[in-house]
Residue, then its C-alpha position, 0 to 999 in steps of 0.5 A: m531734615p528736622l533736628a530730632k530726625q538728624i539726632e536719631l540717625l546719628i545716635p549710634e555714632f554718638r554712642a560709639y564715640a562716647t564709648t571710646l571716651c568713657a570707661s563704661a557703657n553707662d557713662a557713655e550713654d549718660l554722655v550722649q544723653d547730656a549732649v543731645e539735651r544740650a543740642l536740643r537747647a542750643k540756640d546757635r547749633p548748626s542747621e546743616p547736617e554736615q555741620f551738625r555732626p562734627w559739632m555734636f562730636r565736639v559737644i560730646r568731647n567737651l562734656h566729657y572733659d568737663e566731667l573729668r575736670k569736675l571729678r579731678v577737682r572733687r578728688e583734690y578737695l577730698a584729699a585736702e580735706r582728708r589731709l586736714s582732718d588727719e592733721a587735726g587729729s581725731s575728734d574727741t566727741a566727749r569733749d565736743i559734747m561737753i563744750r556744747l553743753a557748757f556753751e548752752k549754760l553761758p549767759p545769753d550775751m556771752r553766747e551771742v558774742l561767741c556765736l557771732v565771732d567764733i561760730l559764724g566767723l564775723k570780724y570784731v568790727e562786723a560783730a560790733k555793728v550787729m550788736n550796736v557796740a564799740n569794737g573794743t566792747v566786742m573784744s572784751r566780751v569775746s575774751r570774757a566769754r571764751k574764758a567763762l566757756l573754758e572754765l565751764v568745760e574744766g568744771a567750774d560752776l556757773q555761779e562762780i563765773e557769775k561772781k567773777r563777772g560781778r553779778 
Protein backbone atom coordinates (compact mmCIF):
# COMPACT_ATOMS: atom_id res chain seq x y z
CA MET A 1 0.00 0.00 0.00
CA PRO A 2 1.40 3.44 -0.90
CA LEU A 3 2.56 5.63 1.96
CA ALA A 4 0.04 8.39 1.26
CA LYS A 5 -2.83 5.89 1.48
CA GLN A 6 -1.45 4.45 4.76
CA ILE A 7 -1.27 7.93 6.24
CA GLU A 8 -4.74 8.84 5.02
CA LEU A 9 -6.24 5.76 6.68
CA LEU A 10 -4.40 6.40 9.96
CA ILE A 11 -5.04 10.17 10.25
CA PRO A 12 -8.06 9.76 12.58
CA GLU A 13 -5.97 7.64 14.97
CA PHE A 14 -3.09 10.13 14.81
CA ARG A 15 -5.49 12.99 15.60
CA ALA A 16 -6.99 11.08 18.52
CA TYR A 17 -3.56 10.35 19.98
CA ALA A 18 -2.32 13.90 19.43
CA THR A 19 -5.47 15.29 21.06
CA THR A 20 -4.78 13.26 24.19
CA LEU A 21 -1.26 14.73 24.34
CA CYS A 22 -2.06 18.37 23.55
CA ALA A 23 -3.99 21.01 25.39
CA SER A 24 -5.98 22.11 22.34
CA ALA A 25 -7.36 20.67 19.14
CA ASN A 26 -5.37 23.20 17.11
CA ASP A 27 -2.12 22.10 18.73
CA ALA A 28 -3.06 18.47 18.07
CA GLU A 29 -3.74 19.23 14.41
CA ASP A 30 -0.39 21.01 14.09
CA LEU A 31 1.32 18.07 15.75
CA VAL A 32 -0.24 15.59 13.31
CA GLN A 33 0.74 17.75 10.35
CA ASP A 34 4.33 17.97 11.60
CA ALA A 35 4.43 14.20 12.10
CA VAL A 36 3.06 13.50 8.62
CA GLU A 37 5.59 15.89 7.13
CA ARG A 38 8.36 14.14 9.03
CA ALA A 39 7.11 10.74 7.83
CA LEU A 40 7.05 11.86 4.22
CA ARG A 41 10.62 13.18 4.44
CA ALA A 42 12.05 10.27 6.43
CA LYS A 43 14.32 7.90 4.56
CA ASP A 44 14.36 5.23 7.24
CA ARG A 45 10.62 4.92 7.90
CA PRO A 46 9.19 1.41 8.21
CA SER A 47 7.75 0.03 5.00
CA GLU A 48 5.37 -2.50 6.57
CA PRO A 49 1.97 -1.11 7.65
CA GLU A 50 2.07 -2.92 11.02
CA GLN A 51 5.44 -1.25 11.79
CA PHE A 52 4.54 2.13 10.33
CA ARG A 53 1.61 2.79 12.68
CA PRO A 54 3.55 2.48 15.99
CA TRP A 55 6.48 4.35 14.42
CA MET A 56 4.17 7.28 13.64
CA PHE A 57 2.85 7.28 17.20
CA ARG A 58 6.45 7.57 18.43
CA VAL A 59 7.06 10.41 15.97
CA ILE A 60 3.98 12.24 17.27
CA ARG A 61 5.03 11.65 20.88
CA ASN A 62 8.63 12.77 20.28
CA LEU A 63 7.54 15.92 18.42
CA HIS A 64 5.18 16.76 21.27
CA TYR A 65 7.86 16.39 23.94
CA ASP A 66 10.36 18.33 21.81
CA GLU A 67 7.87 21.20 21.66
CA LEU A 68 7.31 21.04 25.43
CA ARG A 69 11.07 21.27 25.99
CA LYS A 70 11.32 24.27 23.66
CA LEU A 71 8.51 26.02 25.52
CA ARG A 72 10.14 25.32 28.89
CA VAL A 73 13.48 26.70 27.70
CA ARG A 74 11.77 29.82 26.33
CA ARG A 75 9.89 30.35 29.62
CA GLU A 76 13.10 29.94 31.63
CA TYR A 77 14.95 32.33 29.34
CA LEU A 78 12.22 34.96 29.56
CA ALA A 79 12.03 34.60 33.34
CA ALA A 80 15.80 35.03 33.64
CA GLU A 81 15.73 38.03 31.32
CA ARG A 82 12.90 39.59 33.32
CA ARG A 83 14.82 38.97 36.54
CA LEU A 84 17.96 40.60 35.12
CA SER A 85 16.05 43.62 33.88
CA ASP A 86 14.37 43.97 37.28
CA GLU A 87 17.77 43.81 38.98
CA ALA A 88 19.19 46.40 36.60
CA GLY A 89 16.35 48.75 37.45
CA SER A 90 14.31 50.77 35.09
CA SER A 91 16.16 52.30 32.18
CA ASP A 92 16.59 56.04 32.19
CA THR A 93 15.67 56.83 28.61
CA ALA A 94 16.77 60.45 28.83
CA ARG A 95 20.21 59.40 30.07
CA ASP A 96 20.50 56.79 27.29
CA ILE A 97 19.74 59.44 24.68
CA MET A 98 22.23 61.81 26.28
CA ILE A 99 24.93 59.13 26.16
CA ARG A 100 24.24 58.42 22.50
CA LEU A 101 24.38 62.09 21.62
CA ALA A 102 27.61 62.50 23.60
CA PHE A 103 29.07 59.43 21.85
CA GLU A 104 28.36 61.01 18.46
CA LYS A 105 30.25 64.15 19.56
CA LEU A 106 33.42 62.20 20.37
CA PRO A 107 36.29 62.27 17.87
CA PRO A 108 36.36 59.30 15.46
CA ASP A 109 39.33 57.58 17.13
CA MET A 110 37.53 57.59 20.50
CA ARG A 111 34.28 56.37 18.97
CA GLU A 112 36.18 53.57 17.24
CA VAL A 113 37.83 52.22 20.36
CA LEU A 114 34.64 52.48 22.43
CA CYS A 115 32.67 50.76 19.70
CA LEU A 116 35.12 47.88 19.49
CA VAL A 117 35.56 47.35 23.23
CA ASP A 118 32.40 48.56 24.96
CA ILE A 119 29.73 48.06 22.30
CA LEU A 120 30.96 45.07 20.31
CA GLY A 121 32.63 43.45 23.32
CA LEU A 122 36.06 42.79 21.83
CA LYS A 123 38.90 42.10 24.21
CA TYR A 124 41.76 44.60 24.27
CA VAL A 125 43.97 42.15 22.36
CA GLU A 126 41.35 41.72 19.65
CA ALA A 127 40.74 45.46 19.37
CA ALA A 128 44.49 46.02 19.15
CA LYS A 129 44.68 43.65 16.18
CA VAL A 130 41.77 45.38 14.47
CA MET A 131 43.28 48.83 15.02
CA ASN A 132 46.83 47.61 14.34
CA VAL A 133 48.19 49.07 17.58
CA ALA A 134 49.70 47.71 20.80
CA ASN A 135 47.48 46.36 23.61
CA GLY A 136 48.57 49.14 25.94
CA THR A 137 47.57 51.73 23.37
CA VAL A 138 44.06 50.30 23.25
CA MET A 139 43.83 50.32 27.05
CA SER A 140 44.89 53.96 27.30
CA ARG A 141 42.60 55.01 24.42
CA VAL A 142 39.64 53.24 26.04
CA SER A 143 40.39 54.96 29.33
CA ARG A 144 40.61 58.39 27.72
CA ALA A 145 37.52 57.81 25.58
CA ARG A 146 35.43 56.67 28.55
CA LYS A 147 36.54 59.68 30.56
CA ALA A 148 35.73 62.03 27.67
CA LEU A 149 32.31 60.44 27.21
CA LEU A 150 31.56 60.81 30.89
CA GLU A 151 32.61 64.44 30.82
CA LEU A 152 30.35 65.11 27.83
CA VAL A 153 27.42 63.42 29.54
CA GLU A 154 28.04 65.46 32.68
CA GLY A 155 28.01 68.66 30.65
CA ALA A 156 31.62 69.40 29.69
CA ASP A 157 32.19 71.14 26.38
CA LEU A 158 33.89 69.26 23.55
CA GLN A 159 36.48 72.06 23.25
CA GLU A 160 37.47 71.54 26.90
CA ILE A 161 37.99 67.85 26.22
CA GLU A 162 40.09 68.61 23.15
CA LYS A 163 42.27 70.99 25.20
CA LYS A 164 42.88 68.24 27.76
CA ARG A 165 43.89 65.89 24.95
CA GLY A 166 46.46 68.43 23.78
CA ARG A 167 44.86 69.31 20.47
